[in-house]
N, C-alpha and C positions, 0 to 999 in steps of 0.2 A: 826302584830305579836310582841310580847313583847321581847325586847333584853335580858331581864333577863332569859328567857327560852333558848335562843340560846347559851349563854355563857357556861353553863354546858354541853350542847350537843356538842359544839365545843371541849371542854376539853376532853370529853369522846372519840370523834373521833380521837383525837391526841394520846391518851394513849393506844388505842387498838393495833395498830401496834407495839408499844414499848413493850407491854406485850407479844404479840405473838412472837416477836423476842427473847426476853429473855428466853422464854420456849424452843425455838428451840436451842439456844446456850447451855442451861443446858443439853438438851438431847444429843447433839453432844459431850459435855464434858464428860458425863457419859459413852457414847459408847467408846470414846477414852481411858478413864481410865480403862474400862473393858478389852479392847484389850491389853493395856500395862500390866495389871495384869496377863493376860493369855498367855504371851509369853513363848514359849518352845524352847528347843534346836533344831536347824534345820530350824526354821522359817526364811524366807527371808523377811526382813523388809526395809522400807524406813524411814529415819529420817526426822525431820523437815527442815534440811538443804539440803535435796535432796540426801543424801548418801544412797546407796543400800548396805546392808550387811546381813550376816547370823548370827543368834544368836548361840553362842557357850557355854554361861553360863548364866542362868537366875535364879540362886539360891539366889541372893542378893535381899533385899527388895526394895532398891531405885535405884540400878544400874543394867546394863545388859552388858555383854561382847559381842562385835560384831566383826566378822571377816570380814574385808573390802577387803582383798586380801589374797592369799595363804600364811598362816603363819603370817599374820599381824592382831593381835587382839587388839582392843581398848575398853576401858570402857566408857560407856555412861550412863547418867541419863535416867531412864525409860521414863520420860516425853518427851524426845527427839524423841521417836519412834512415827511416825505419822500413819503408816499403814502397814499391811502385804501385801507383793507384790504378793505372790502366795499361797493363802489359800488352804488347802487341801480340795478337793472336793470328796465326796463319789461317787463310781461308780453308775450310774443309776440316779443320782440326777441332774436335769437341773437347772442351775442358772437363776433366773428371769432377763429379760432384755438382755440375751445373744442370739444373732441371728447369725446363721451360715452364712458365706459368700456365695453368689450364685456361682454356678459352672461356669467355663468359657464356652463360647459358643463353641459348637462342629462344626467344619468345615468339611464337607464331601468332597470327592475328586472331585465332580462335581462343587463345588463352589470355586470361587477365593477368596483368603484372601484379606482383605483390604490393607495390606501393599504391596501386589504384584501388585495391580492396581494403587497405589498412585505414581503419576509422580514426586511429590515434596519430595521424600524420601531423607534423608540426604546422602551425598556422601562423601566418604573418598578420592576422587580424588584430592581435593583441600586442601592439607596439609598446615599449616601455614609456612611461610618463616622463615628460621633460619639465614637470613642475618642480619648483624649489621645495626641498624637504628641510624643515627647521629642526628636526630631531638631532640629537647629539651624535649618534652613530650611523645615520643615514636610513634608519628604519622608523616607521611610524609607531607610536605607542598606543594605538587604538585597540 
């Protein structure tokens, strides 16, 4: 096999993942910008620094006012908003990927619960001692 044919194929194989990664990043950036442009009063958002806040004023083009505590309003650049924490869900619409938690098992009166038969259940009989310990690191040397 000729090496001159392998080189272009190798270059092509290296650039395909880079191209696909760039497309994914552009799509995520467009979704984030769309979310930031659609912010409304009352939305609960998470900033890029991890701060959770409520939008109280979104009338400015580049900034948004966020209430971080009762009566504490700060102004942030819209680009600092990463995501909405609790998007409004219309009644009757099921979000994809959301699975209800299974119900807890029902124990009838004839069955014993696992904790009732467990002999190694923690006991409160052995409370820690409140006596002073004179050792250097808090443990006795006995």
